[in-house]
Each structure stands twice: as structure tokens, then as C-alpha cells.
C-alpha positions, 0 to 999 in steps of 0.5 A, a space after each residue: 117953827 113952833 107948833 102954833 105956827 105949824 099948819 095954821 090953815 087946814 082944809 077938810 076934804 070929803 064927801 058929806 053924802 056919806 053920813 060916816 064922813 060927815 060926822 067925821 068932817 064935823 068932829 075934825 072941824 071943831 077939834 081944829 078950831 079948838 086947837 087954834 087952826 083955820 079950817 077951809 072947806 069946799 063950797 058944796 060940803 053940807 056937813 053940819 059944822 058947829 064952828 066957823 069954816 071958810 068955804 073955798 073952791 076946790 081949784 083954789 085949795 093950795 092958795 088957802 091952806 097949809 095942809 089937806 086932810 081927806 076923810 074917805 077912801 084912797 080915791 078921795 085922797 087921790 082926787 085931793 092930791 091931784 088938785 095939790 100936785 106941784 103945790 108942795 101942800 101935804 095931804 094926810 088921809 083918815 080912812 073911811 073907805 075900804 082898803 086905805 093904802 094911801 089914807 092909812 089913819 084909822 078913825 079911832 087914832 085920828 085925834 091922836 094922829 092929827 094932833 101929832 101932825 099939828 106939832 110936827 110929828 109925822 113921816 113925810 112921803 113923795 109920790 110921783 105922778 103920770 102925765 097922760 095925754 090923749 092924742 086924737 086924729 083930728 089934732 085935739 088933745 086931752 090931758 090928765 094927771 094920774 097918781 095911781 094908773 091910767 086904764 084902757 078898757 072896752 066898753 062892751 061885753 063880749 067883744 075883744 080890744 086889740 091894741 099896740 103897746 110901745 115903749 120909748 118909741 120901740 115897739 113892744 107887742 100887739 094885744 088882744 083882751 079887755 084892755 090894759 093898765 099902766 100903773 105907777 108904783 103907788 098904783 101897783 096895789 090898785 087895779 093892776 094887782 087884780 090883773 096879776 101885776 107885782 106889788 112895787 114899793 112906792 120909793 121905787 121909780 118903776 111903772 107896771 104894764 098890766 093886760 086886762 084879761 088878755 086873750 094870750 095867756 102868755 101876755 103877762 104884766 111887765 115892769 119898766 123905768 118910770 122915765 119911760 114913755 108908753 104909747 098905746 094905739 088901737 089896731 082894730 075897731 071891734 069895740 069901743 074903748 074908753 080911757 081913765 085916769 084914777 078912775 075919772 074918765 079922760 075919753 075914748 080912744 079910736 083908731 089913729 089916736 094915740 094914748 101917751 103915759 109919761 113921767 110928770 115932773 110934778 109930785 104930791 106930798 103925803 104925811 104918814 103916822 110916825 109908825 108908818 110901816 108899809 109892810 104892815 099895811 100890806 099884811 093888813 089890807 091883803 090878809 096875809 098871814 090869815 089862818 097861818 102861824 104868824 101871829 105878828 101879822 094877825 096882831 097887826 090886823 087886829 090893830 088896824 080895825 
């Protein structure tokens, strides 16, 4: 396919409430139109566009674009990716957030990198999703997809959450603490990492179960197959417990409810720059090598600023 026919319709995705994001959206819209691309924007985005853009509801993006460019942090990219799950529409991220494990194109490089994508110079990647089901005791069910993680956490401070974990129908343990995280390999560098979980390369088919502030110090994170079904049940009603998927609220987990985290057959497609280096991102974002003699890590960090 020629460069002129590659990604002819491009959706820009981001929150214009942030002035930096709004400026970037405006600039990118003009840049893409000048390159003969059709630009699609959500109806509520109020950035001061100087070129014609087509406004399309978020739920309909997959039918109106060939590529989505997100502007913001990893949360923005996660939200867009979930909307496009199963559609094969790829997502590329301009990092206007803090860390940028997924949105890995810096603002200073965005024109060069985006132009490379438009002519087919990129590294494709595919990430698996989690299917999360909250089965209430009254028979109702809530479902949500997650790319990073599903989190069960208590609401009230000063109270402990008691719950059981089951894997593929086998009882694992009864836990006490602030909650638990079930994270994909992609999400291993998110909330689970702050709870002592391991970093898992995104190409590995694995899940992390990481307790949050466990009452027993021997209650440690474990890594299991991504094909497993994880079930979580409440065992005492001493604290209110909330379930979130990639930070979005799914509902409360009460006594006699069941929380199931299963593999989804849907995937999301991400695009990265041609020099994408997962370990360089880890060095930069996690500040490895700071104050050490490894000059390479420091140089990489300077390049990402």
C-alpha cells in the first residue's frame, strides 16, 4: 500500500481540558490535514482547531478511522484501546502524561514519529485483554475489559478486607489486607509494581496476583498463566470493597458475590517507533542507573526528556 493510502482517516483522542493536550491536538490536526489525512475527533473535544475535523462519538471510532493517535498519558491510551478492542484499529500514543510505558512518543519527536507511521515505518505490537465479570448474589452481572489490571480495594481506612483467591477452581488462600490486584503483563508496571509485583515482559502470557498491603508479610505476589481464571470472594463484611478495571469503577464486591478475571479473546494493536526498546523505557521511567556508573542509562534518560 502506498504512503498516500496508508491510514487515510485518523482519530485524535485526548482531553482538551489540559491546555498542553489541547495545543497538541490542534497542532496534530493541522499537520495531518496538510498531509492529506481526514481527521476525526470526539464531539466534546473543544480544542481550537484551525482545519476541518469530523466529529464522531467514541463508540463509533472504529468505523470511522484507520488509526487512533492518543495525546495524554497511559490512561488515555488505555481508554482508547479498550474502545477499539477487537477492531484491529491500531493505537499510537503521544505522551503528555507522567510515565508513558504505553504512550511512548515524546512531544518533541511527535512530528517525526507520526510521519514515519504514516509511511509504514513502525513496530507493531499486540496486547491481550482481561475479561472481568462481577457476579452478584442476586443474579445480576457486570462486565468490563481491562488491559492493565482489575483491582479489588477497600473503601474505608482503618479496616481490613478479608477475601479468598481461587485459580481455575482451586482454592489458593484466604487473605487480609487492603485488597488485591490481578494484572496482565502489560499492567505489571502499573499498580501491581508498587505492591511489590514483578515486571513481566509484555510478550509473555502471564498474570500477576499482587496483594495490596497484606496483613501477613508472607502473602506475596504470584505469577500464573494468562489462560487461568482467577476468582475472588469476600469472606467477611467488615469493610466496603470496590472493583475497578484500569481505574474505572465496575462495582462493589459484597458477601456471596463472585469476581471473575478471565482471558479475553480480544486484543488491542499498538504501534511503536522503529527504535522502540522496552528495556530503555524501563531504564528511563523507573530511573535505573541514576547515580550509578552506567552512562548508557543516563544518556537514555536524557534522550527521553
